[in-house]
C-alpha positions in Angstrom: -40.9 -14.3 26.5 -38.5 -16.9 27.9 -38.1 -18.6 24.5 -37.3 -15.4 22.8 -34.6 -14.4 25.3 -33.1 -17.9 25.1 -33.1 -17.7 21.3 -31.4 -14.3 21.3 -28.8 -15.5 23.8 -28.0 -18.6 21.8 -27.8 -16.6 18.6 -25.5 -14.0 20.2 -23.2 -16.8 21.6 -23.0 -18.6 18.2 -22.2 -15.3 16.3 -19.6 -14.3 18.9 -17.8 -17.7 18.7 -17.9 -17.6 14.9 -16.4 -14.0 14.8 -13.7 -15.0 17.3 -12.8 -18.1 15.3 -12.6 -16.2 12.0 -10.4 -13.4 13.4 -8.1 -15.9 15.1 -7.6 -18.1 12.0 -7.5 -15.3 9.5 -5.0 -13.0 11.2 -2.1 -15.5 11.2 -0.7 -14.9 7.7 -2.1 -11.4 7.2 0.2 -9.1 5.3 0.0 -6.5 2.5 1.0 -7.6 -1.0 4.5 -6.3 -1.8 4.8 -3.6 -4.4 8.0 -4.9 -6.0 9.1 -8.4 -6.9 11.5 -10.0 -4.5 11.9 -12.0 -1.3 10.7 -10.6 2.1 10.9 -11.6 5.7 7.6 -11.1 7.6 8.1 -9.6 11.0 5.8 -8.0 13.6 6.5 -4.6 12.0 5.7 -5.8 8.4 7.6 -7.1 5.4 11.4 -6.5 5.2 12.9 -6.9 1.8 16.0 -9.1 1.3 18.6 -8.2 -1.3 19.7 -11.0 -3.7 23.3 -12.3 -3.7 25.1 -14.2 -6.4 25.9 -18.0 -6.4 29.5 -18.8 -7.5 30.8 -22.1 -8.7 34.4 -23.1 -8.1 35.4 -26.6 -9.2 31.8 -27.9 -8.6 31.5 -26.3 -5.1 28.7 -23.7 -5.0 29.2 -20.8 -2.5 28.4 -17.1 -1.9 30.4 -14.2 -0.6 29.0 -12.5 2.4 27.8 -9.0 1.4 26.5 -7.4 4.6 23.2 -9.4 4.9 20.4 -8.0 7.0 20.1 -9.2 10.6 16.9 -10.2 12.3 16.2 -11.3 15.9 15.0 -14.9 16.2 11.7 -13.9 17.8 10.9 -11.5 15.0 11.1 -13.9 12.0 7.6 -15.3 11.3 7.8 -16.5 7.7 9.0 -15.6 4.2 7.1 -14.1 1.3 8.3 -14.6 -2.3 6.7 -12.3 -4.8 7.6 -12.7 -8.5 8.0 -15.1 -11.3 10.5 -17.7 -10.0 10.9 -21.4 -10.6 9.6 -22.5 -7.2 10.3 -26.2 -7.8 14.0 -25.5 -7.1 13.6 -23.4 -4.0 15.7 -24.5 -1.1 16.3 -23.0 2.4 19.8 -23.7 3.7 22.1 -22.7 6.6 25.4 -21.2 5.3 28.6 -22.8 6.4 32.0 -21.0 6.4 34.1 -22.2 3.4 37.2 -20.0 3.1 38.2 -16.4 2.6 38.5 -15.1 -0.9 41.9 -13.7 -2.2 40.5 -10.3 -1.4 39.6 -11.2 2.1 35.8 -11.6 1.7 34.3 -14.5 3.6 32.9 -17.3 1.4 30.1 -19.6 2.6 28.9 -22.9 1.2 25.3 -24.2 1.4 24.6 -26.5 4.3 21.9 -29.3 4.6 18.5 -28.2 3.3 16.0 -27.0 5.9 12.5 -28.5 5.4 9.7 -25.9 4.7 6.1 -25.6 3.7 5.2 -23.4 0.7 1.7 -22.0 0.1 0.7 -20.3 -3.1 -1.4 -17.2 -2.4 -1.8 -16.0 -6.0 -0.1 -16.5 -9.4 3.2 -15.0 -8.3 2.9 -14.7 -4.5 4.1 -17.5 -2.2 4.4 -17.9 1.6 7.3 -20.0 2.9 7.4 -21.3 6.5 10.1 -23.5 8.0 8.8 -26.9 9.3 11.6 -26.9 11.9 12.5 -24.2 14.4 14.9 -21.8 12.8 18.1 -21.3 14.8 20.5 -18.5 15.1 23.0 -18.2 12.3 23.6 -17.4 8.6 20.7 -18.7 6.5 19.6 -18.4 2.9 16.7 -18.9 0.4 18.1 -20.2 -2.9 16.4 -20.3 -6.3 18.7 -21.1 -9.4 21.5 -18.5 -9.5 20.1 -16.2 -6.9 20.2 -16.4 -3.2 18.7 -14.2 -0.5 20.8 -14.4 2.6 20.2 -13.1 6.1 21.5 -13.6 9.6 19.2 -14.6 12.5 20.5 -13.5 15.9 
């Protein structure tokens, strides 16, 4: 009887450790697949969609005009989700630096030094992007070709 109880106790311990490890490792990047193509910020409350902005070129200097970007608290930003058919080889993450106001008074921002990131392919058209460095407060963007998704981290 002693062997049977020892075997059951050992089996129960191994199964509980396995279940704990699986739930701990699996729950980190867990999110529902978005319904529409686009770029999303993963927060505790779910995915928040970012609206694209346009990249302008003035005498070789690339910039964007601020257009009421969404704001996120620093503690809420976990990672980014890109869903759609994009050329992911040219993806960059950049801080935005004030350039000059436009003739109409809109603020223009130029791209700063690229922020290092890790990109994981989840399916044919779904990618998870995580910054390798700690993100700081400020105006930041994800940039692919002529489109940029900008946001402010507070």
